[in-house]
C-alpha positions in Angstrom: 91.9 -47.3 -26.3 88.6 -45.7 -27.1 88.6 -42.0 -27.5 86.6 -40.0 -24.7 83.3 -38.6 -26.1 83.7 -34.8 -26.2 80.8 -32.6 -26.3 80.8 -28.9 -27.3 81.4 -27.6 -23.7 84.5 -30.1 -23.4 85.9 -28.9 -26.6 85.7 -25.4 -25.6 87.2 -26.2 -22.2 90.1 -27.8 -23.9 90.6 -25.1 -26.4 91.0 -22.6 -23.6 93.1 -24.8 -21.4 95.5 -25.5 -24.3 96.1 -21.8 -24.6 96.5 -21.1 -20.9 96.8 -24.2 -18.7 97.0 -21.8 -15.5 93.5 -20.4 -16.2 91.4 -19.9 -13.1 88.3 -21.9 -12.9 86.0 -18.8 -12.8 87.6 -17.1 -15.8 87.5 -20.4 -17.8 83.7 -20.8 -16.8 83.1 -17.2 -18.0 84.9 -17.9 -21.2 83.0 -21.0 -22.1 79.7 -19.7 -20.9 79.0 -22.0 -18.2 78.9 -21.4 -14.3 82.1 -22.4 -12.5 80.7 -25.6 -10.6 79.8 -27.6 -13.8 83.1 -26.3 -15.5 85.2 -27.6 -12.6 83.4 -31.0 -12.8 84.0 -31.2 -16.4 87.7 -30.2 -16.1 88.0 -33.0 -13.4 86.4 -35.6 -15.6 88.6 -34.7 -18.4 91.4 -35.2 -16.1 90.1 -38.5 -14.7 89.9 -39.7 -18.1 93.2 -38.9 -19.1 92.3 -36.4 -21.8 94.1 -33.8 -19.8 97.4 -35.6 -18.7 99.1 -32.8 -16.9 99.7 -29.1 -16.8 103.1 -27.6 -17.6 104.9 -24.3 -18.2 106.4 -23.9 -21.7 109.9 -22.7 -21.5 111.5 -20.9 -24.4 114.8 -22.9 -25.0 116.8 -19.8 -26.2 115.8 -17.8 -23.0 117.5 -20.3 -20.9 120.6 -20.7 -23.0 119.5 -23.9 -25.1 119.8 -22.2 -28.5 120.7 -25.4 -30.6 118.1 -28.0 -31.5 119.0 -31.1 -33.5 116.8 -33.8 -34.9 118.6 -37.2 -34.7 117.5 -40.2 -36.7 118.8 -43.5 -35.1 118.9 -46.9 -36.6 119.2 -49.9 -34.3 121.5 -52.8 -35.1 118.7 -55.1 -34.1 114.9 -54.6 -33.6 114.3 -57.1 -30.9 112.0 -56.0 -28.2 114.7 -56.0 -25.5 116.9 -53.7 -27.7 113.9 -51.2 -28.5 113.2 -51.1 -24.6 116.6 -50.5 -23.6 117.3 -47.9 -26.1 114.1 -46.3 -25.2 114.7 -46.3 -21.5 118.3 -45.0 -22.0 117.2 -42.0 -24.1 114.4 -41.1 -21.9 116.7 -40.6 -19.0 118.8 -38.1 -21.1 117.7 -34.5 -20.3 118.9 -33.3 -23.5 116.5 -35.6 -25.4 113.2 -33.5 -25.3 111.2 -35.8 -27.6 111.8 -39.4 -28.7 109.7 -41.3 -31.2 109.8 -44.7 -32.6 109.2 -44.8 -36.3 108.1 -46.9 -39.2 110.3 -46.7 -42.2 114.1 -46.3 -42.6 115.0 -44.9 -39.3 113.9 -46.7 -35.9 113.8 -43.5 -33.8 113.8 -39.8 -34.2 115.0 -37.7 -31.3 114.9 -34.1 -30.7 117.9 -32.8 -28.6 118.6 -29.4 -27.1 122.1 -28.0 -26.4 123.8 -24.8 -25.5 125.8 -24.7 -28.7 127.3 -27.1 -31.2 130.1 -27.9 -29.0 127.6 -28.9 -26.2 125.8 -31.1 -28.7 129.0 -32.8 -29.8 129.7 -33.6 -26.1 126.2 -35.0 -26.0 126.9 -37.3 -29.1 130.4 -38.4 -28.0 129.7 -38.9 -24.3 126.2 -40.2 -24.3 124.4 -41.1 -27.6 127.4 -43.0 -29.2 128.1 -45.0 -26.0 124.6 -46.7 -26.1 124.7 -50.2 -27.3 123.0 -51.6 -30.4 123.1 -48.4 -32.5 123.9 -49.3 -36.1 124.0 -45.7 -37.3 122.7 -42.0 -36.6 122.3 -38.8 -38.4 121.9 -35.5 -37.1 120.1 -32.4 -38.6 120.6 -29.2 -37.0 117.4 -27.0 -37.0 118.0 -23.7 -38.5 114.7 -22.2 -37.5 111.5 -23.3 -36.0 108.7 -22.1 -38.0 105.8 -23.7 -36.1 105.7 -25.5 -32.7 102.7 -25.9 -30.9 101.2 -28.1 -28.2 97.7 -27.1 -29.3 95.4 -29.9 -30.9 92.7 -28.9 -33.3 89.8 -29.9 -31.1 
């Protein structure tokens, strides 16, 4: 997939919308020094091209009772395509898994899991993760403190 050709105005739009995806078009236009109509056309073009994939509300996990975050490294027993697809589908359906990445290297996957407390995470491991087929081993690392977490790309 080829990257979308961004000009200076597109970059300004993306920087602003990454900070506030609910920004009204007239305010956005003012901030990027364009009039509203071309600003809206550019935003719609960025959406149509898949540069802007969606708009979301970022929720603070601690404020909704999810104070435990865990990185889970997973090694599968086999790296066959059907095994990978099945594991990917299974963890994608688990709401506790907020991030899932396939890796190169020693581990096949890295998951980020949120839970209310350590006991809640333990239930997740015993009742869900450990019951998935084809897991050779996994390793959990409790996140002590998040120093930086951003969705803002350096555009």
